[in-house]
N, C-alpha and C positions, 0 to 999 in steps of 0.2 A: 364422657357423659353426654348424653342426647341433647340436643337444643330444644327447649320446649317450644311448642307451637302457641304462639299468642292468640288473642281473640281476633276475629275478623273485625275489619274496619272499612267501611265503604268510603271511597274517595268522593267527597262532595262536589257537585258541579261548581265551576268556576264562572266568573263573569269574563266577557271578551276583553282581552288585553291584560288579564291578571291570571296568576297562577298561585295555587295553594303553597305555602311556604314548608320548609323541612319540618319534621316533628320527631320528637323521642316519645315513646310510649308514656302516656299519661302526662307528657309535658305541654308547655304552651306551643301555639302555632307560631312560625317565624321562618326566616331563611335559614340556610345551612350554618350561618356563622352566628346567628341569634338576632340579626337585623329584622327590620320589618318586612312583611310579606309583601311580594312585588317590587322590592327594590332593585333597580338595574345594576347587575354585577359588572365587575371588569371583564374585559374580553378574555376568553380562555385560550391557553397556549398548550397545556398539556396536562393530563390527569395527575392528581396528587398520588405520589407513591403509597402503597397499601402497607401498613406494618401493624404492630400490636396496639399502637397509640391512636390509630386513625379509625374514625367512624365512616363505614361505607355509606355512600350517598347514591341513591337510585333516582333517576329522572324517569317517570311515566309519561309517555306521550299517547293520549287517547282522548277521542271525542264521544262521551257518554253522557249526554245531558240528563239521562233518566238516573244516573248514578248506580247503574246495575253491576258495573265492573268493581269488584271488591278485591282491594289488595290488603294481605294481613300485616298487622305490625309484626316486625321480624327482629331477631338478634342475629349477630355475626357469630362466627366460631370463637370468639373471645367473650361472648355474652354481651356485647354492647349493642345498642339499638342502631339498626339500619334506617338512615333517615331517608324521607322520601320528598320529592317534588313532583309536582304534576303540571303538565301542558295541555292545553285542547288542541293546540295547532302548532304547525313548524315555526311560526313567527315567535310564540312564546317560547318554544323550546329552545330556539337559538338564543333567546335572551337569558334563559336559565341555565344554559350549558356552560357553566363555569369550570375552572380547572380543578374543583374539588368534587366534581361528579365522576363516579367511577363506572357506573353502568346505566343504560338507557333500556328501558322495557317499551318497546314500540308495538302499538296495536296495528296490525297489518290492514285492519278496516278503515284505518284513517285515510280519507282522500287526500291525493296529491294537490298542491295549490293550483288552481285554474283548470283542473281536469275532473271529469265525472269520476265517482267512487269505483264504477264498474271497470272502466278503463284503466285505472291506477291499480285496481286490485290484480288484474291480468299480468301486469308487467312489474309488479312489486316497485312502482315508481317511488312511492313514499319511502321505503326501506333504503333505496338507492340515494335518495335525496339526504336522508339522515346520516347514511355511511360517508358521503362527500362532506357533510356539515361537520361530523365529528369522527374524523379518521383515526384518532388515538384512543377512542372510548370503546369499551366492550358494549356490545348490543345484543339483547334478548328479543326475539320475535314472538308476539302473542297473536295466535290464531284461533280459528273456531275449533270446537272439540271435534277430533276425529279427522281433521284436515292435515293429516301427516305430510302429504305430498307438498302441501305448500309450505309447511314448516322446513321441510328439506330443502326446497328450493330456496328459501330465505337464507339458510346456512351456506347454500352453494354460492349465493350472491355476496355473502360477507359477515351474516349475523354469526355470534359465537354459539348459539343454541336456539331452540324455540320451545315454546310451552303452550299448552291448550287453555283457552280462556277460562273454562268452567272448572278447571282443575287446580287452581291456585291455592295453595296453603303455606303456612310459615316455613315448615321444613323443606318443601320442595322449592319455593321461590328463594329462600336464602341461600340454599345450597346452589341453585342455579346461578345466582349473582356472583357468589364466591369463585364458581367454576368458570364463568364467563370472564371475569375480571383476570384470573389467573392465566386462562387460556390466551387472552389478549396479550397479556404481558409477555407470555412464552412466545407468541406469533411475533411480536415487536423484536424480542431478542434475537430470534431465528432469522429474521428477516435483516436485522443489522450485521448478524454473524455471516450471512449469505452475501451482503453487499460488500462487507469487508474482504470476504474471500475473492469476490469478483475483482474487486479494486486491485487487490494484490496480483491475481492472475493477469490482468490487464498491465500493470506496471511491470510485472515479470516479461510478459511478451514485448513490451515497449523497450525495456532495457536490454533484452536479448537482441532486439532487432538493431538496437544501437552500436552493439559490440560488432567489430569490423569483421569482414569476409576477406581474407588475403586473395589478392588477384595475382596469381603467379603462373598462369597457364603458358606452357612453352618454357619454363626454367626448369633446370635440373636440380635446383636447391630444394631442400626439405624445410619445411616450416613448422614450428609448434610454439604454442604460448600458453600461458598460465595467468589467470586474472582472479584477484581475491580483494573485493572491496572493503574497506575499514567499516563502513556503516553497517549496524546490525540489520540483517534481513533485506540488504540491499544486492543488487546484481551489478551496479555500476557506480564508480566513485570518480574521483578526480584524476585518475591516471588514465591515458589513453595510449593506443598504439595503432600501427597499420603497416602493411606491406604491399606493394604493387610492382608490377613489372610493366615498364613503357615499351612502346613499339620498337625502339631500338635494341632491346635485349637487356637493358639496365634493369637490376632489381633495386628498388628504393624501400628502405625500412626506416620507420620512425617510431620513437617512444617519448611520451611526455608526461608532465605531472603538474596540474593546476593546485596552486596553494590551498589547502583545506581539502576536505573530502565529503562535503554535503551535497545536495541535490543540485544546488546552484553551480558548484565547481564541476559535478559531473556533466551538467547541460553544457558549459563552457568547454570542457574537454572534448566533447563531441563536436562542437563547432569548429574547433581547431583542427580536429582530425579530418573533418569533411573538407575544410579549407585546404589542409595539406595535400589530401589527395588530388583535389581539382587542380591546385597549382602545379603539382608534380607532373599530371597529365598534360598541363599546358606548357610545360617544358622548363619551368623555374627550377633552380637547383643552389644549393648553398647559401650563400649571403643574400641573394635576391629573394630567395624563397623566405627565409627566416624574417627578412625585413618586412615582407608583406604580412607574414602571420603576426608579428608585432602590431602592426596596424590594425589587423582583424581583432586582436585581442583589446587593445585600446579602446576599440569602438563598442565591443561586446561586454567587457566587465563591468561590474556594478559600481566599483570605486577604483581609485588609482592605486590602492595598495595591493590589488590582486596581480600576481605575476605567474609565469608558468616557464618550467624548465623543459628543455627539449634536446633530444639526441637524434641526428639524421645521419644515415649511412647510404651511400649509393654505390652499389656492386657492379663493376664492369661486366659486360656480357661474357668475357672469358672466365669470370669467377675469381680471378687471380689477384685483384686489387680494388680498392674501394676508397672513396672520399667519405670524409668525416667531419661533421660540425657538431659542436657542443655549445648549448646556450644554457649554461649553469647547471648542467645535468652531469651526473656520475658517467665516467668512461666506460664503454662496452668491455667485455671480457673475451678475449681470443684465445681458443685452445686448438692445439695441433697435436697429432700422434708423435709419440716420443721417437727419437732418432736411435738407430741401432748403436750399441756401446762399442763394438768391434767386429772383426771378421768372423763370420758365422754366427752372430748373436741374432736372436729372434726379434723381429720388428714388434710383435704383439707383446713381448715381454717388456720393452722399454716403457718407463712412465710418460703419460702424456705432459706436454709444456701447456702451461696456463698462465696467461698475462693479461694485464690491462693495457688498452690502447692508450696512446699519448693524449693527454689532457691539457697540457701547459698552454696551448694556443686557444683554448676555448674562449667563447664571448659570455656576457652576463646574460642572465635570465630574461626572458621576453616580458617586456612590460616595465622593466627597472630603468632603463636608460634610453631616452630618446636619441635616435641617431647612432645607435650602437651598431658595431659590425662583428661578424662571425666568420672567421677565416675558415677555408675548407682544407683539410689536411689530407695528403695522399699516404694510404695504409697499404703496406704489401701483405697479402693474406696466404699465399702459396697454393698448393694444389689441392690439399684436404684440410679442412678446418671446421670448427664451430664458432660462431659469433652469437654472444649472448647480450641482449639489451635488456636493462632493467630499471626499475624506479628505486628510489631511495628507500622505500618501505622494505625492501628486502634486506638491506645492511643496517637499517637503524633499529632492529629488534634488539633485545638485551640477551646477554648470556647469563643465564642463571638468575639469582636473586639480587645480585649486585647492580650497579650502574654502567657497567662496561657494556658496550655494544659490538655487535658482530663486526662491522665495518667492511670495507672492501677486501682488506688482507684476510680476514676471517671468511669472507665469501670465495675468495680465490682458493683457499685450503679446503674448503668444503666442496667446491666443484671438482678440484683436482681428485679428491678422494672417490667421488662418485664416479668420475670418468674412469679411473683405475679399476673401478668394479665392472666397468663394460656399460655403464648406463648410458643412454643417448636418447634424443628427441623429447617426446611427452614424458616417458620414464625418468628421465634426468631431471627435468623441470618439476616433476610432482614430488621426487625425492628431495629435491633441494628446498623448495619451499616447505614441506613437511618438516624438514629437520630444523629450518630456521624458526618456524613456529614452535617446535619443541624446546629448542634453546631459549626461547622467550619465555618459556613457562606457560604457554597459553596462547590464544589467538593474537595476532598482530593488530595494533591499534590503527595503523596507518594503511592506505591503499597499496596493493602489491601488483606490479604488472611484470612479467618476464616474457621475452620473445628470443625464439632460438632459430637460427638459420644454420643449416649444415651444408657442406659440399664434400662429396666423396668421388674419388676418381671413376 
């Protein structure tokens, strides 16, 4: 049903320092809430959301002592009167710009404060001032008849639309107000979405930059890793890992887990990883290294209840043996090719051997016991092997709908089957993590990190 065009009503001139209150067609004059005209409103924070129960409020800013500017009484799309306030200058406008104002109709002929009207006109200074004054409000620019170029420039500066001064009528103006309000709301929503996207991209770049790049130049060992944070839409959790080769040819690998998997734990994990790399290149190893990392943890954690588990491995330059230190962390998994079963038997047909490295001599998690010690165990690896370091997120997933968890034994069986299928490297880790997730019946709630080092003759 078309909106009826009400009769024209001229806006009366106002005295300096006062402004006409809002009105409803045929109703008494007053401010937008029924208070007395000229009352000082509370400071504005944001425009009131528009819905079917809200009356639109228009603030007209114009300097027209002769009263020639005529603004019609209008109805919105729901048939409710659009309330009007008027201000003769920007000082009055700032006082009347409360949070229930939805749209501003600005006469571009209004001079800017302290500047000549002609100079102001050329630069749209007044419009720019209003846009700074009311960044969350819709703005309609009012320009002289036929001056479309200036109106278009006003839109480029930031107004939602422009109107010609002598063509105002109820239908056109009410439609322009509703359009400007909705466009402003759409622009704000799009801007928030864009800002959210940019923040997400920046966070992703930051988190990717915090993930380690293995430094294995000169080593014959092959490296692979998989990382899956437990936080939704995150790239980094409380798990951390790293691998470096020192100048003497020793390959050092580490994997750890800060209790919890929020952003604070992720930040602490990054600090521990960077500290481990620096201390390793400085020549620390075994108990001396872990004792120093515990001091780092104690200084950086938010409270005394936060701890971290850690597993470190240092592989000799010949690749046949390694030192192992465990700080409350699950023991690594070592796999070797199966041995021939008899004369003439094919080596490729023998099943691989898969076992957990010794964990009886491990020490407590970092941050639990002051003055703790972490003995370094010597492990024989052999000529061909794969060593898998992992966090407990990989073994604590459930099996089916019950409460039974995969555990280390289940993981050993799973990896043995995958190795028997000929999987290795990235392919082995991908298949292992995916199967653990499938057994859990969905995504794992804890962070998962897995690191794999391979040595082949």
